[in-house]
Backbone bond lengths (Angstrom), bond angles and torsions (degrees), N, CA, C in turn:
res aa  C-N    CA-C-N  psi(-1)  N-CA   C-N-CA  omega(-1)  CA-C   N-CA-C  phi
1 M - - - 1.488 - - 1.502 108.88 -
2 R 1.252 120.73 134.46 1.414 128.41 -175.10 1.559 111.41 -81.48
3 K 1.327 118.51 124.74 1.445 120.99 -177.88 1.514 106.10 -96.42
4 T 1.310 117.69 142.64 1.469 124.23 177.54 1.538 108.94 -115.44
5 M 1.240 111.47 146.39 1.498 118.81 -178.03 1.517 109.28 -102.71
6 R 1.283 120.20 127.98 1.402 124.90 176.44 1.580 112.12 -85.97
7 I 1.328 117.37 123.65 1.393 120.24 -175.19 1.599 104.63 -107.52
8 I 1.395 107.68 124.58 1.543 116.66 177.53 1.494 105.68 -105.10
9 P 1.328 114.04 128.86 1.482 118.70 176.84 1.506 113.80 -60.71
10 L 1.349 116.99 140.02 1.426 121.73 -174.69 1.447 111.23 -56.84
11 A 1.274 119.94 -41.35 1.414 123.04 -178.25 1.658 110.96 -57.45
12 C 1.401 115.91 -39.83 1.387 116.82 175.59 1.533 113.98 -63.35
13 L 1.277 113.96 -40.79 1.549 118.87 174.58 1.545 109.77 -54.67
14 V 1.293 119.54 -53.43 1.477 125.62 -178.38 1.566 108.66 -57.60
15 L 1.325 117.63 -48.07 1.499 113.56 179.64 1.470 113.20 -69.73
16 A 1.323 121.30 -35.45 1.514 120.74 170.95 1.521 112.55 -62.78
17 S 1.219 120.04 -37.05 1.461 122.33 177.78 1.548 111.81 -67.08
18 A 1.298 113.18 -42.19 1.473 119.84 -177.44 1.545 109.53 -68.94
19 A 1.338 117.61 -41.13 1.423 123.50 173.68 1.579 114.82 -59.46
20 A 1.340 117.29 -41.79 1.420 124.31 179.33 1.444 107.73 -68.53
21 A 1.383 117.91 -33.94 1.527 118.83 -175.02 1.434 116.46 -72.26
22 Q 1.361 113.16 -21.60 1.544 118.04 -176.31 1.494 104.28 -76.86
23 Q 1.216 115.51 96.81 1.485 118.72 -177.60 1.587 110.76 -141.29
24 G 1.390 113.50 144.90 1.383 126.35 -177.66 1.485 111.40 -172.11
25 G 1.317 116.14 168.51 1.528 117.49 176.38 1.401 112.55 165.32
26 W 1.312 118.95 -157.11 1.441 125.30 -172.94 1.644 109.01 -111.40
27 L 1.361 114.31 142.49 1.388 124.65 173.27 1.546 107.86 -117.03
28 I 1.330 114.72 139.36 1.524 116.95 177.99 1.479 112.40 -118.26
29 E 1.325 114.53 139.79 1.537 117.16 -178.66 1.513 103.00 -135.74
30 S 1.385 116.10 152.11 1.406 126.14 171.80 1.427 111.25 -120.47
31 S 1.380 118.55 135.38 1.484 120.02 -171.75 1.503 116.47 -75.24
32 N 1.366 117.77 -22.23 1.427 117.57 -174.12 1.493 109.30 -162.01
33 V 1.361 119.62 166.60 1.425 129.89 163.38 1.518 110.95 -72.82
34 V 1.369 114.63 132.62 1.453 116.42 -179.91 1.493 113.29 -92.37
35 S 1.376 117.61 134.56 1.497 122.02 -177.09 1.518 103.97 -150.64
36 P 1.356 113.97 170.09 1.543 120.49 -176.51 1.532 106.70 -53.00
37 S 1.302 117.93 -37.13 1.540 120.32 -175.85 1.554 110.77 -77.65
38 Q 1.282 114.33 -20.80 1.423 118.41 -178.61 1.534 110.14 -141.85
39 P 1.305 117.09 75.35 1.440 119.58 -169.57 1.461 117.76 -84.21
40 T 1.343 118.99 7.85 1.463 128.24 -176.17 1.585 107.98 -123.95
41 T 1.219 113.86 137.51 1.513 122.50 174.96 1.531 109.37 -134.60
42 T 1.290 115.55 138.55 1.504 120.13 176.05 1.574 108.71 -87.53
43 V 1.246 121.29 123.07 1.463 124.98 176.12 1.539 106.69 -101.04
44 E 1.335 117.73 136.87 1.469 123.01 -179.54 1.567 109.85 -122.49
45 V 1.267 111.23 144.78 1.414 117.53 173.77 1.539 105.30 -118.30
46 W 1.388 116.47 130.47 1.458 126.84 -174.97 1.579 104.92 -118.26
47 A 1.299 113.32 139.07 1.450 117.15 177.07 1.562 107.80 -98.80
48 W 1.334 120.28 134.97 1.402 124.80 -179.09 1.541 111.16 -130.01
49 F 1.349 115.07 157.54 1.455 121.34 174.82 1.501 106.80 -158.54
50 D 1.339 112.48 154.91 1.469 117.57 173.51 1.544 108.65 -99.72
51 D 1.257 117.66 167.63 1.464 123.12 -176.61 1.522 110.61 -136.73
52 P 1.366 117.97 71.28 1.439 115.22 -173.08 1.513 115.74 -77.99
53 T 1.394 116.06 -14.23 1.414 119.38 178.48 1.538 114.97 -106.13
54 G 1.290 114.13 -0.66 1.425 117.27 -173.28 1.446 122.05 68.45
55 E 1.448 116.60 14.11 1.349 122.67 -177.60 1.501 114.40 -112.80
56 R 1.333 119.95 3.59 1.443 124.53 -179.16 1.534 105.94 -98.49
57 N 1.350 119.56 121.80 1.329 120.71 -169.84 1.512 112.01 -104.32
58 A 1.326 121.30 -30.32 1.435 126.08 -169.58 1.425 116.17 -167.77
59 F 1.354 118.24 151.14 1.396 120.71 172.07 1.591 108.86 -66.09
60 G 1.330 112.18 136.06 1.491 114.83 -173.71 1.536 108.26 -99.17
61 R 1.337 122.50 -68.29 1.375 123.27 -176.75 1.534 109.97 -161.62
62 G 1.269 118.74 161.14 1.469 124.75 177.89 1.485 113.07 -171.33
63 D 1.386 113.87 160.79 1.561 116.55 -176.32 1.538 104.54 -132.53
64 F 1.334 116.01 159.22 1.450 124.08 170.87 1.507 107.47 -170.58
65 D 1.309 110.29 164.17 1.510 122.98 163.31 1.587 108.02 -103.03
66 F 1.290 114.67 138.96 1.538 115.79 -179.83 1.473 107.92 -111.95
67 I 1.313 116.57 130.83 1.411 127.05 -170.65 1.577 110.21 -131.34
68 A 1.427 109.47 136.02 1.452 119.16 175.21 1.536 110.50 -121.35
69 S 1.309 119.22 153.95 1.423 119.87 176.63 1.475 108.86 -88.13
70 G 1.315 116.71 67.22 1.491 119.89 179.37 1.481 112.40 120.69
71 G 1.319 117.87 172.40 1.474 122.57 177.43 1.457 111.42 79.28
72 E 1.380 117.09 -174.42 1.396 121.49 179.31 1.660 111.83 -136.50
73 F 1.266 110.64 145.57 1.487 116.61 -179.60 1.555 112.41 -103.65
74 S 1.388 115.67 150.86 1.482 120.73 178.60 1.546 101.83 -157.27
75 N 1.383 111.17 174.09 1.438 120.12 168.38 1.620 113.12 51.97
76 T 1.286 111.68 53.16 1.420 118.25 176.99 1.535 111.54 -72.54
77 Q 1.354 117.20 139.55 1.471 123.33 -175.64 1.519 111.42 -137.01
78 M 1.297 120.37 144.40 1.428 122.28 172.40 1.576 108.20 -124.90
79 Y 1.273 119.65 143.10 1.406 122.29 -164.31 1.518 116.15 -117.90
80 L 1.225 118.92 4.89 1.501 122.20 -178.89 1.488 110.42 -106.97
81 W 1.339 124.13 -79.63 1.375 126.32 174.86 1.494 110.50 -127.24
82 S 1.399 114.88 145.40 1.451 118.75 -176.24 1.539 106.05 -119.17
83 T 1.346 120.13 27.48 1.446 121.35 178.97 1.460 109.40 -73.71
84 P 1.413 113.99 162.77 1.548 116.06 179.67 1.527 108.10 -60.22
85 G 1.376 108.37 143.09 1.467 122.72 -175.45 1.479 112.08 103.69
86 F 1.345 120.15 -26.59 1.403 117.62 172.57 1.534 110.93 -97.41
87 S 1.322 115.34 156.24 1.503 119.79 -176.41 1.439 111.48 -148.65
88 A 1.417 113.35 146.06 1.467 117.84 175.93 1.547 111.74 -88.45
89 G 1.366 113.12 5.46 1.522 118.55 175.29 1.486 110.78 83.83
90 T 1.360 114.15 173.99 1.459 127.23 -175.79 1.536 106.95 -119.14
91 P 1.380 114.78 118.27 1.554 116.81 174.24 1.457 109.50 -69.31
92 M 1.371 113.81 134.77 1.442 122.63 -178.70 1.546 108.38 -135.59
93 G 1.367 115.25 72.74 1.505 116.03 -174.94 1.503 114.73 64.87
94 S 1.278 124.89 -113.12 1.462 127.04 -177.09 1.444 111.96 -91.60
95 G 1.290 119.49 23.50 1.465 121.00 179.37 1.588 108.29 -158.77
96 V 1.370 108.84 162.42 1.467 116.74 175.37 1.482 106.85 -129.53
97 G 1.439 112.16 126.84 1.471 114.59 -176.92 1.483 113.18 -105.97
98 G 1.315 118.80 153.76 1.395 125.92 168.61 1.526 116.03 72.64
99 V 1.367 113.21 41.27 1.424 118.53 175.02 1.530 112.07 -79.28
100 F 1.238 119.15 134.82 1.515 123.38 -179.97 1.475 109.18 -146.06
101 V 1.360 119.32 104.44 1.437 120.63 -173.01 1.501 108.16 -122.37
102 G 1.305 114.35 161.26 1.500 119.04 179.14 1.528 110.12 168.70
103 Q 1.448 114.06 -176.35 1.370 122.42 -177.55 1.498 109.78 -146.46
104 L 1.308 117.47 164.31 1.473 127.18 -176.77 1.547 105.26 -123.48
105 W 1.344 114.18 158.27 1.424 116.70 161.25 1.499 112.40 -143.09
106 G 1.308 116.24 164.42 1.488 121.85 -176.50 1.506 109.52 69.49
107 F 1.304 114.81 22.04 1.562 119.25 178.64 1.514 107.33 -116.75
108 A 1.379 112.10 118.86 1.466 120.26 177.47 1.532 109.33 53.28
109 G 1.394 120.57 37.72 1.499 120.68 176.62 1.475 112.91 76.34
110 F 1.379 122.08 9.12 1.523 121.15 176.97 1.454 111.62 -97.49
111 W 1.319 121.96 140.24 1.415 125.37 -179.02 1.549 106.41 -117.18
112 A 1.349 110.02 148.85 1.448 114.70 -178.74 1.467 109.95 -72.97
113 Y 1.359 116.31 153.16 1.532 126.19 171.26 1.557 104.77 -76.96
114 T 1.302 114.56 131.75 1.556 119.47 -176.51 1.485 112.67 -102.47
115 H 1.341 119.73 7.68 1.549 119.75 178.80 1.454 109.08 -59.50
116 S 1.363 115.73 150.44 1.447 118.75 165.51 1.581 102.68 -149.44
117 P 1.471 116.41 123.83 1.483 121.20 -3.65 1.549 115.99 -74.72
118 I 1.221 109.04 162.02 1.601 114.16 176.30 1.453 111.23 -128.82
119 L 1.325 117.36 137.76 1.426 122.39 177.89 1.471 112.25 -63.91
120 A 1.358 115.73 125.81 1.496 121.16 -174.74 1.502 110.42 -115.60
121 W 1.404 116.67 -32.87 1.495 114.56 -170.34 1.619 106.22 -163.81
122 S 1.362 108.86 155.67 1.465 115.39 172.82 1.441 113.43 -158.02
123 A 1.335 118.66 164.53 1.368 127.92 -173.11 1.532 111.00 -152.30
124 D 1.312 119.21 152.18 1.509 118.30 175.15 1.494 106.69 -96.49
125 W 1.281 116.59 142.37 1.595 125.14 178.27 1.526 105.30 -118.65
126 T 1.354 113.94 134.39 1.475 119.69 -178.06 1.492 106.54 -134.33
127 T 1.405 113.98 150.48 1.453 118.28 171.24 1.454 109.57 -145.81
128 T 1.273 115.60 156.51 1.510 121.19 173.59 1.581 109.13 -115.91
129 D 1.296 118.65 11.30 1.428 126.35 -179.64 1.608 103.62 -112.78
130 F 1.366 115.31 110.00 1.474 118.14 -178.34 1.451 109.95 -107.70
131 T 1.263 118.90 29.65 1.533 123.67 168.33 1.579 105.77 -57.60
132 P 1.284 120.28 127.06 1.490 120.09 -179.45 1.627 110.21 -58.39
133 R 1.318 112.68 127.02 1.441 115.75 -179.27 1.485 109.75 -172.79
134 T 1.348 116.76 172.28 1.362 122.66 176.61 1.467 109.34 -114.27
135 V 1.272 125.57 125.29 1.432 128.96 -177.06 1.535 108.72 -97.86
136 S 1.304 117.51 121.63 1.443 119.44 -177.87 1.516 109.53 -82.32
137 L 1.375 111.92 148.99 1.479 118.44 178.74 1.505 106.89 -128.59
138 D 1.270 121.36 148.39 1.395 126.33 175.82 1.491 115.59 -161.74
139 T 1.350 113.35 152.90 1.485 115.91 168.17 1.435 113.08 -98.41
140 R 1.363 118.97 141.86 1.427 124.54 -175.61 1.538 108.05 -129.85
141 N 1.287 115.23 167.29 1.531 126.03 166.99 1.450 112.54 57.84
142 T 1.351 117.43 32.63 1.395 115.88 171.02 1.587 113.62 -68.09
143 T 1.299 112.34 137.19 1.525 111.45 177.57 1.582 103.69 -124.41
144 T 1.239 123.05 -13.74 1.384 122.81 -177.90 1.556 110.53 -139.46
145 F 1.296 119.30 133.74 1.460 125.33 170.91 1.568 107.16 -151.16
146 E 1.346 114.39 100.65 1.383 122.12 -172.86 1.456 115.69 -113.31
147 I 1.340 122.17 147.44 1.396 130.47 176.71 1.495 113.06 -115.89
148 G 1.272 122.01 132.58 1.509 125.59 177.02 1.555 107.55 -72.92
149 T 1.268 119.26 130.03 1.426 128.45 171.88 1.382 118.68 -124.11
150 N 1.359 121.54 66.99 1.433 123.24 177.17 1.485 108.04 -143.22
151 G 1.360 118.38 115.32 1.459 126.19 -178.36 1.414 116.40 -69.89
152 T 1.393 115.08 -18.06 1.494 119.54 177.58 1.533 113.98 -78.78
153 H 1.292 117.47 -21.64 1.418 123.41 -174.84 1.554 113.67 58.35
154 V 1.271 115.15 31.30 1.463 121.72 -179.99 1.532 110.37 -92.26
155 Y 1.288 114.52 -51.95 1.481 122.79 175.51 1.556 102.42 -137.51
156 M 1.393 111.76 160.35 1.413 122.93 -177.10 1.488 110.35 -92.42
157 N 1.320 117.56 112.83 1.526 116.00 165.99 1.530 106.42 -94.17
158 L 1.326 114.86 129.90 1.484 119.53 -172.24 1.518 114.09 -103.85
159 L 1.321 113.08 129.65 1.554 121.96 175.16 1.509 109.04 -102.49
160 E 1.400 115.40 113.05 1.405 115.71 177.74 1.583 114.73 -82.67
161 L 1.360 111.70 120.80 1.546 118.00 -177.48 1.488 112.54 -91.41
162 Y 1.402 115.75 -20.98 1.460 117.47 178.24 1.392 116.78 -80.88
163 P 1.407 126.70 133.65 1.461 118.93 2.17 1.476 115.43 -102.97
164 Q 1.310 119.97 -7.27 1.526 117.35 -174.53 1.545 112.02 -62.21
165 G 1.278 115.77 -48.16 1.512 120.09 -173.52 1.468 115.39 -100.66
166 F 1.336 118.81 20.57 1.465 126.39 -173.58 1.543 114.20 -107.07
167 T 1.382 115.94 136.75 1.448 120.84 -174.97 1.521 102.44 -124.43
168 P 1.392 118.49 117.36 1.442 121.14 177.97 1.506 111.26 -70.00
169 G 1.318 118.20 160.00 1.467 120.47 178.41 1.491 116.45 -91.52
170 T 1.268 117.79 147.11 1.396 124.16 176.31 1.535 111.86 -137.39
171 G 1.342 124.79 146.43 1.420 123.38 178.47 1.486 104.37 -162.38
172 A 1.364 109.31 -171.05 1.579 115.69 -178.26 1.454 110.42 -157.14
173 I 1.349 117.06 151.62 1.443 123.68 172.12 1.497 108.06 -115.19
174 R 1.319 115.59 133.52 1.517 118.70 175.99 1.549 109.54 -93.62
175 V 1.301 115.19 129.90 1.376 121.17 176.08 1.607 110.68 -112.25
176 V 1.332 122.70 128.27 1.363 126.05 -176.12 1.522 111.00 -125.91
177 P 1.304 117.20 151.42 1.373 116.96 176.18 1.538 117.55 -75.84
178 S 1.305 120.82 -178.71 1.474 123.06 178.68 1.517 107.13 -71.18
179 A 1.317 117.28 161.98 1.492 121.48 178.96 1.586 110.72 -57.45
180 A 1.264 113.86 -39.80 1.503 119.57 -177.49 1.556 105.53 -64.84
181 S 1.301 120.91 -41.82 1.466 122.38 -176.94 1.479 110.43 -72.46
182 A 1.344 119.60 -31.64 1.467 122.23 177.44 1.451 106.59 -72.90
183 T 1.313 125.37 -34.20 1.498 123.09 174.73 1.445 112.55 -65.77
184 L 1.334 119.60 -42.87 1.431 126.00 179.37 1.505 110.08 -60.89
185 L 1.419 116.68 -36.13 1.470 120.09 -179.92 1.468 109.19 -70.39
186 V 1.333 123.36 -38.64 1.434 126.58 -179.65 1.511 110.00 -71.49
187 L 1.349 122.76 -44.24 1.422 124.56 178.26 1.633 107.26 -65.40
188 G 1.218 117.81 -40.61 1.501 119.32 176.36 1.465 112.98 -56.06
189 A 1.409 116.72 -40.87 1.441 122.57 -177.17 1.535 106.30 -71.86
190 V 1.299 120.87 -41.78 1.416 125.11 179.61 1.597 112.16 -58.87
191 M 1.285 111.38 -47.24 1.588 117.02 179.17 1.440 112.41 -65.99
192 L 1.448 118.67 -31.71 1.400 118.84 174.14 1.451 114.84 -65.28
193 R 1.402 115.40 -44.52 1.420 120.04 179.82 1.582 109.79 -63.15
194 R 1.241 121.85 -36.03 1.447 123.74 179.77 1.554 111.01 -67.19
195 R 1.264 111.54 -41.96 1.517 117.40 174.70 1.499 115.49 -58.61
196 R 1.362 113.24 -44.66 1.447 120.93 174.99 1.555 114.91 -61.48
197 R 1.363 112.85 -39.17 1.477 121.62 -179.43 1.589 106.86 -69.43
198 S 1.282 117.78 -47.59 1.486 123.74 177.61 1.571 112.85 -61.20
199 A 1.264 114.82 -33.56 1.482 116.29 179.47 1.481 107.50 -80.76
């Protein structure tokens, strides 16, 4: 059987590579394992972007809702700019709605921070249920994720990465019982094994 070779134009390869290279999004971190002795953890959202062309200078701005599979949020904070239009969001039980974070440069002598990843937002998460589990975290409903692309740092030219080059954030919080509860669980498992063996 005769095999045929598919020839792809070089221009198409270049465009496909450029599109794939345009990447950025949210990263989620949790400060500690949650237990009865430490029922609260701080969750952070970091903005990241790659710079394949050397022309991307800084995270510009982005929005999201932050959702957890249980627990409650409080003490929302944003770390870049707090000017009108940006918002740390509104806690609503196990979620925070309407987060919009970002930064400017070339405005009143202020320059943007160029780190990637860069801390953009945080909130405290608390629970009173210490059943051993993993609580999932994620960002949702992003409609904007922009990167500043101006080497002169005089004004911000924005490159929109959402949705083609955007990656939403996912993370987790570990909840563990007290030391006494953990011991009881282990002893219970041992006793169950002994009963099964004796039977």
